[in-house]
N, CA, C and O atoms as a DFTB+ gen file, in Angstrom:
404 C
 N C O
     1  1      96.927    -130.938     -40.981
     2  2      95.513    -131.039     -40.634
     3  2      95.293    -131.828     -39.345
     4  3      94.156    -132.102     -38.961
     5  1      96.380    -132.185     -38.689
     6  2      96.269    -132.893     -37.421
     7  2      95.907    -131.938     -36.279
     8  3      95.243    -132.337     -35.322
     9  1      96.339    -130.693     -36.380
    10  2      96.072    -129.706     -35.329
    11  2      94.577    -129.554     -35.038
    12  3      94.198    -129.525     -33.867
    13  1      93.706    -129.455     -36.059
    14  2      92.275    -129.334     -35.753
    15  2      91.731    -130.515     -34.953
    16  3      90.889    -130.337     -34.073
    17  1      92.203    -131.699     -35.253
    18  2      91.753    -132.889     -34.528
    19  2      92.120    -132.777     -33.046
    20  3      91.289    -133.009     -32.168
    21  1      93.364    -132.423     -32.791
    22  2      93.837    -132.288     -31.413
    23  2      93.108    -131.150     -30.704
    24  3      92.664    -131.307     -29.567
    25  1      92.985    -130.002     -31.378
    26  2      92.325    -128.843     -30.772
    27  2      90.867    -129.132     -30.447
    28  3      90.378    -128.722     -29.395
    29  1      90.173    -129.823     -31.324
    30  2      88.764    -130.126     -31.060
    31  2      88.613    -131.044     -29.854
    32  3      87.708    -130.851     -29.041
    33  1      89.482    -132.033     -29.727
    34  2      89.415    -132.909     -28.558
    35  2      89.730    -132.144     -27.275
    36  3      89.147    -132.418     -26.226
    37  1      90.652    -131.185     -27.360
    38  2      91.029    -130.415     -26.174
    39  2      89.956    -129.393     -25.804
    40  3      89.571    -129.297     -24.639
    41  1      89.470    -128.629     -26.788
    42  2      88.578    -127.511     -26.483
    43  2      87.091    -127.852     -26.528
    44  3      86.311    -127.268     -25.776
    45  1      86.682    -128.775     -27.382
    46  2      85.265    -129.100     -27.483
    47  2      84.918    -130.451     -26.873
    48  3      83.787    -130.662     -26.438
    49  1      85.877    -131.363     -26.839
    50  2      85.621    -132.688     -26.282
    51  2      85.093    -132.669     -24.853
    52  3      84.093    -133.326     -24.562
    53  1      85.745    -131.927     -23.951
    54  2      85.291    -131.923     -22.553
    55  2      83.896    -131.320     -22.334
    56  3      83.319    -131.491     -21.260
    57  1      83.357    -130.631     -23.315
    58  2      82.027    -130.039     -23.141
    59  2      80.964    -131.095     -22.875
    60  3      79.915    -130.785     -22.310
    61  1      81.217    -132.328     -23.270
    62  2      80.262    -133.410     -23.032
    63  2      79.982    -133.565     -21.534
    64  3      78.884    -133.963     -21.146
    65  1      80.971    -133.253     -20.696
    66  2      80.806    -133.397     -19.250
    67  2      79.937    -132.293     -18.647
    68  3      79.464    -132.420     -17.517
    69  1      79.729    -131.217     -19.394
    70  2      78.951    -130.085     -18.887
    71  2      77.602    -129.938     -19.586
    72  3      76.832    -129.033     -19.266
    73  1      77.314    -130.826     -20.540
    74  2      76.140    -130.657     -21.399
    75  2      74.848    -130.479     -20.602
    76  3      74.015    -129.650     -20.971
    77  1      74.667    -131.215     -19.551
    78  2      73.432    -131.145     -18.772
    79  2      73.613    -130.343     -17.475
    80  3      72.771    -130.395     -16.579
    81  1      74.695    -129.622     -17.394
    82  2      75.013    -128.861     -16.193
    83  2      74.628    -127.395     -16.367
    84  3      74.586    -126.872     -17.481
    85  1      74.354    -126.755     -15.252
    86  2      74.076    -125.313     -15.304
    87  2      75.346    -124.532     -15.645
    88  3      75.275    -123.350     -15.981
    89  1      76.503    -125.184     -15.562
    90  2      77.777    -124.547     -15.895
    91  2      78.110    -124.640     -17.380
    92  3      79.149    -124.142     -17.811
    93  1      77.236    -125.274     -18.170
    94  2      77.540    -125.456     -19.592
    95  2      77.838    -124.137     -20.309
    96  3      78.836    -124.056     -21.025
    97  1      77.001    -123.091     -20.141
    98  2      77.324    -121.837     -20.851
    99  2      78.699    -121.280     -20.478
   100  3      79.418    -120.770     -21.338
   101  1      79.059    -121.376     -19.213
   102  2      80.369    -120.881     -18.781
   103  2      81.476    -121.718     -19.414
   104  3      82.443    -121.174     -19.946
   105  1      81.335    -123.040     -19.357
   106  2      82.341    -123.930     -19.947
   107  2      82.435    -123.713     -21.450
   108  3      83.528    -123.718     -22.016
   109  1      81.291    -123.523     -22.094
   110  2      81.247    -123.334     -23.545
   111  2      82.013    -122.080     -23.959
   112  3      82.907    -122.141     -24.803
   113  1      81.658    -120.948     -23.361
   114  2      82.300    -119.691     -23.765
   115  2      83.747    -119.598     -23.281
   116  3      84.570    -118.945     -23.923
   117  1      84.062    -120.234     -22.173
   118  2      85.449    -120.277     -21.723
   119  2      86.298    -121.068     -22.715
   120  3      87.421    -120.673     -23.026
   121  1      85.765    -122.180     -23.209
   122  2      86.514    -122.961     -24.202
   123  2      86.713    -122.157     -25.484
   124  3      87.753    -122.275     -26.131
   125  1      85.725    -121.339     -25.858
   126  2      85.852    -120.490     -27.055
   127  2      86.937    -119.438     -26.867
   128  3      87.741    -119.195     -27.767
   129  1      86.953    -118.818     -25.698
   130  2      87.966    -117.800     -25.411
   131  2      89.364    -118.420     -25.380
   132  3      90.303    -117.866     -25.951
   133  1      89.499    -119.553     -24.723
   134  2      90.801    -120.227     -24.676
   135  2      91.254    -120.649     -26.069
   136  3      92.438    -120.560     -26.394
   137  1      90.317    -121.107     -26.888
   138  2      90.620    -121.471     -28.272
   139  2      91.200    -120.262     -29.010
   140  3      92.194    -120.387     -29.726
   141  1      90.581    -119.101     -28.835
   142  2      91.078    -117.880     -29.466
   143  2      92.450    -117.487     -28.951
   144  3      93.326    -117.112     -29.730
   145  1      92.641    -117.570     -27.640
   146  2      93.921    -117.187     -27.049
   147  2      95.061    -118.093     -27.505
   148  3      96.175    -117.620     -27.732
   149  1      94.795    -119.372     -27.639
   150  2      95.832    -120.301     -28.102
   151  2      96.322    -119.906     -29.488
   152  3      97.490    -120.106     -29.820
   153  1      95.432    -119.346     -30.292
   154  2      95.803    -118.987     -31.658
   155  2      96.627    -117.702     -31.748
   156  3      97.035    -117.309     -32.840
   157  1      96.876    -117.044     -30.611
   158  2      97.810    -115.912     -30.614
   159  2      99.205    -116.381     -31.010
   160  3     100.022    -115.593     -31.485
   161  1      99.468    -117.660     -30.812
   162  2     100.782    -118.198     -31.181
   163  2     100.996    -118.198     -32.694
   164  3     102.112    -118.431     -33.158
   165  1      99.942    -117.939     -33.467
   166  2     100.069    -117.854     -34.926
   167  2     100.726    -116.547     -35.371
   168  3     101.105    -116.403     -36.533
   169  1     100.859    -115.605     -34.452
   170  2     101.369    -114.280     -34.800
   171  2     102.752    -114.068     -34.197
   172  3     103.121    -114.698     -33.205
   173  1     103.510    -113.164     -34.821
   174  2     104.847    -112.853     -34.325
   175  2     104.754    -112.174     -32.968
   176  3     103.878    -111.345     -32.720
   177  1     105.683    -112.550     -32.101
   178  2     105.714    -111.953     -30.770
   179  2     106.231    -110.526     -30.848
   180  3     106.995    -110.168     -31.745
   181  1     105.805    -109.739     -29.909
   182  2     106.256    -108.364     -29.823
   183  2     105.357    -107.592     -28.885
   184  3     104.298    -108.070     -28.480
   185  1     105.791    -106.399     -28.545
   186  2     105.012    -105.574     -27.628
   187  2     103.650    -105.235     -28.209
   188  3     102.668    -105.135     -27.474
   189  1     103.585    -105.058     -29.517
   190  2     102.315    -104.682     -30.133
   191  2     101.321    -105.841     -30.157
   192  3     100.122    -105.623     -30.332
   193  1     101.806    -107.070     -29.982
   194  2     100.908    -108.223     -29.989
   195  2      99.870    -108.109     -28.877
   196  3      98.695    -108.404     -29.092
   197  1     100.295    -107.686     -27.697
   198  2      99.349    -107.528     -26.594
   199  2      98.327    -106.442     -26.887
   200  3      97.161    -106.563     -26.509
   201  1      98.757    -105.391     -27.554
   202  2      97.852    -104.302     -27.906
   203  2      96.778    -104.775     -28.880
   204  3      95.606    -104.423     -28.749
   205  1      97.190    -105.571     -29.850
   206  2      96.271    -106.050     -30.885
   207  2      95.570    -107.353     -30.518
   208  3      94.703    -107.812     -31.261
   209  1      95.926    -107.948     -29.399
   210  2      95.396    -109.263     -29.019
   211  2      93.871    -109.365     -29.098
   212  3      93.366    -110.353     -29.631
   213  1      93.118    -108.383     -28.588
   214  2      91.657    -108.525     -28.688
   215  2      91.161    -108.658     -30.131
   216  3      90.256    -109.445     -30.409
   217  1      91.750    -107.893     -31.040
   218  2      91.328    -107.983     -32.446
   219  2      91.799    -109.275     -33.097
   220  3      91.128    -109.807     -33.981
   221  1      92.938    -109.778     -32.669
   222  2      93.468    -111.015     -33.235
   223  2      92.745    -112.242     -32.688
   224  3      92.581    -113.238     -33.392
   225  1      92.316    -112.165     -31.436
   226  2      91.644    -113.292     -30.794
   227  2      90.174    -113.378     -31.201
   228  3      89.622    -114.476     -31.276
   229  1      89.539    -112.248     -31.461
   230  2      88.093    -112.228     -31.740
   231  2      87.670    -113.175     -32.864
   232  3      86.740    -113.956     -32.660
   233  1      88.309    -113.146     -34.048
   234  2      87.868    -114.067     -35.105
   235  2      88.047    -115.533     -34.719
   236  3      87.221    -116.377     -35.065
   237  1      89.127    -115.832     -34.002
   238  2      89.362    -117.211     -33.569
   239  2      88.323    -117.634     -32.533
   240  3      87.827    -118.760     -32.565
   241  1      87.998    -116.726     -31.617
   242  2      86.991    -117.038     -30.603
   243  2      85.617    -117.230     -31.246
   244  3      84.856    -118.107     -30.838
   245  1      85.302    -116.412     -32.250
   246  2      84.029    -116.584     -32.964
   247  2      83.990    -117.911     -33.704
   248  3      82.951    -118.569     -33.754
   249  1      85.117    -118.305     -34.278
   250  2      85.182    -119.625     -34.903
   251  2      84.984    -120.699     -33.843
   252  3      84.351    -121.723     -34.098
   253  1      85.522    -120.466     -32.666
   254  2      85.317    -121.389     -31.552
   255  2      83.853    -121.516     -31.173
   256  3      83.383    -122.609     -30.856
   257  1      83.124    -120.395     -31.205
   258  2      81.681    -120.430     -30.928
   259  2      80.972    -121.271     -31.986
   260  3      80.147    -122.124     -31.660
   261  1      81.296    -121.028     -33.247
   262  2      80.679    -121.783     -34.341
   263  2      80.977    -123.278     -34.210
   264  3      80.075    -124.108     -34.318
   265  1      82.241    -123.612     -33.977
   266  2      82.618    -125.016     -33.829
   267  2      81.985    -125.630     -32.583
   268  3      81.630    -126.809     -32.573
   269  1      81.848    -124.826     -31.543
   270  2      81.192    -125.302     -30.325
   271  2      79.727    -125.623     -30.554
   272  3      79.220    -126.625     -30.049
   273  1      79.039    -124.768     -31.320
   274  2      77.637    -125.051     -31.638
   275  2      77.520    -126.306     -32.497
   276  3      76.612    -127.114     -32.306
   277  1      78.445    -126.466     -33.446
   278  2      78.448    -127.709     -34.232
   279  2      78.627    -128.912     -33.318
   280  3      77.943    -129.925     -33.464
   281  1      79.553    -128.791     -32.378
   282  2      79.816    -129.880     -31.436
   283  2      78.575    -130.200     -30.616
   284  3      78.224    -131.368     -30.445
   285  1      77.916    -129.174     -30.112
   286  2      76.755    -129.376     -29.246
   287  2      75.555    -129.930     -30.010
   288  3      74.819    -130.768     -29.489
   289  1      75.358    -129.470     -31.231
   290  2      74.160    -129.853     -31.993
   291  2      74.341    -131.107     -32.834
   292  3      73.418    -131.914     -32.941
   293  1      75.530    -131.285     -33.439
   294  2      75.716    -132.378     -34.398
   295  2      76.744    -133.419     -33.964
   296  3      76.732    -134.549     -34.451
   297  1      77.628    -133.040     -33.053
   298  2      78.633    -133.984     -32.589
   299  2      80.048    -133.516     -32.883
   300  3      80.275    -132.629     -33.706
   301  1      80.983    -134.131     -32.194
   302  2      82.388    -133.750     -32.295
   303  2      82.948    -133.969     -33.694
   304  3      83.783    -133.191     -34.155
   305  1      82.500    -135.010     -34.368
   306  2      82.993    -135.304     -35.718
   307  2      82.747    -134.167     -36.689
   308  3      83.606    -133.857     -37.514
   309  1      81.574    -133.538     -36.598
   310  2      81.262    -132.413     -37.486
   311  2      82.144    -131.206     -37.183
   312  3      82.580    -130.507     -38.098
   313  1      82.408    -130.961     -35.903
   314  2      83.289    -129.849     -35.531
   315  2      84.705    -130.101     -36.050
   316  3      85.360    -129.185     -36.549
   317  1      85.169    -131.333     -35.931
   318  2      86.504    -131.679     -36.432
   319  2      86.568    -131.497     -37.943
   320  3      87.516    -130.906     -38.461
   321  1      85.569    -132.000     -38.645
   322  2      85.530    -131.886     -40.106
   323  2      85.508    -130.423     -40.556
   324  3      86.218    -130.052     -41.491
   325  1      84.706    -129.601     -39.903
   326  2      84.633    -128.180     -40.265
   327  2      85.952    -127.479     -39.964
   328  3      86.414    -126.660     -40.759
   329  1      86.554    -127.788     -38.836
   330  2      87.828    -127.176     -38.455
   331  2      88.914    -127.560     -39.457
   332  3      89.705    -126.713     -39.873
   333  1      88.955    -128.831     -39.844
   334  2      89.937    -129.279     -40.839
   335  2      89.702    -128.602     -42.185
   336  3      90.652    -128.201     -42.857
   337  1      88.440    -128.476     -42.577
   338  2      88.107    -127.817     -43.845
   339  2      88.531    -126.357     -43.819
   340  3      89.120    -125.856     -44.777
   341  1      88.230    -125.683     -42.726
   342  2      88.591    -124.270     -42.564
   343  2      90.099    -124.082     -42.676
   344  3      90.568    -123.235     -43.436
   345  1      90.859    -124.874     -41.918
   346  2      92.319    -124.767     -41.963
   347  2      92.863    -125.135     -43.335
   348  3      93.800    -124.502     -43.823
   349  1      92.284    -126.153     -43.959
   350  2      92.734    -126.574     -45.288
   351  2      92.539    -125.497     -46.332
   352  3      93.415    -125.270     -47.167
   353  1      91.393    -124.829     -46.290
   354  2      91.116    -123.746     -47.241
   355  2      92.084    -122.587     -47.019
   356  3      92.622    -122.033     -47.978
   357  1      92.305    -122.218     -45.756
   358  2      93.253    -121.133     -45.467
   359  2      94.662    -121.492     -45.917
   360  3      95.365    -120.657     -46.486
   361  1      95.073    -122.720     -45.668
   362  2      96.399    -123.172     -46.096
   363  2      96.521    -123.111     -47.615
   364  3      97.547    -122.680     -48.141
   365  1      95.488    -123.537     -48.310
   366  2      95.487    -123.501     -49.774
   367  2      95.585    -122.066     -50.286
   368  3      96.359    -121.787     -51.202
   369  1      94.807    -121.155     -49.704
   370  2      94.848    -119.750     -50.125
   371  2      96.223    -119.132     -49.878
   372  3      96.753    -118.426     -50.736
   373  1      96.796    -119.395     -48.716
   374  2      98.124    -118.861     -48.409
   375  2      99.161    -119.427     -49.373
   376  3     100.041    -118.702     -49.838
   377  1      99.061    -120.708     -49.672
   378  2      99.993    -121.336     -50.619
   379  2      99.868    -120.728     -52.008
   380  3     100.875    -120.505     -52.681
   381  1      98.640    -120.458     -52.443
   382  2      98.426    -119.843     -53.757
   383  2      98.983    -118.425     -53.808
   384  3      99.576    -118.026     -54.810
   385  1      98.799    -117.671     -52.745
   386  2      99.322    -116.300     -52.685
   387  2     100.847    -116.321     -52.746
   388  3     101.453    -115.526     -53.465
   389  1     101.462    -117.223     -51.997
   390  2     102.926    -117.323     -52.013
   391  2     103.436    -117.771     -53.373
   392  3     104.515    -117.361     -53.799
   393  1     102.678    -118.599     -54.046
   394  2     103.057    -119.069     -55.375
   395  2     103.039    -117.919     -56.382
   396  3     103.910    -117.837     -57.248
   397  1     102.059    -117.042     -56.269
   398  2     101.930    -115.894     -57.176
   399  2     103.043    -114.887     -56.926
   400  3     103.541    -114.266     -57.864
   401  1     103.430    -114.723     -55.681
   402  2     104.486    -113.758     -55.346
   403  2     105.769    -114.287     -55.864
   404  3     106.810    -113.649     -55.703
């Protein structure tokens, strides 16, 4: 659960510097896209990875948008907490599935 903390500081933390800037929307959506792209490392490498990349990145980028809005409206702590909760639930579900198999 340390990864969400680090990722939030990297991808959402710097948004504070753009909050009152006309570049905020660009910085916001760029951080969401980069957040999604970083998560391509969760998948096995291969030629087909590039083909499927848009579909694999989209859910992560949308989560980045959600976490970004939490960051902008409620603060970085809420984004970190939500990110940790999200990852924790996914980890629990994957562990339960592996246990059943």
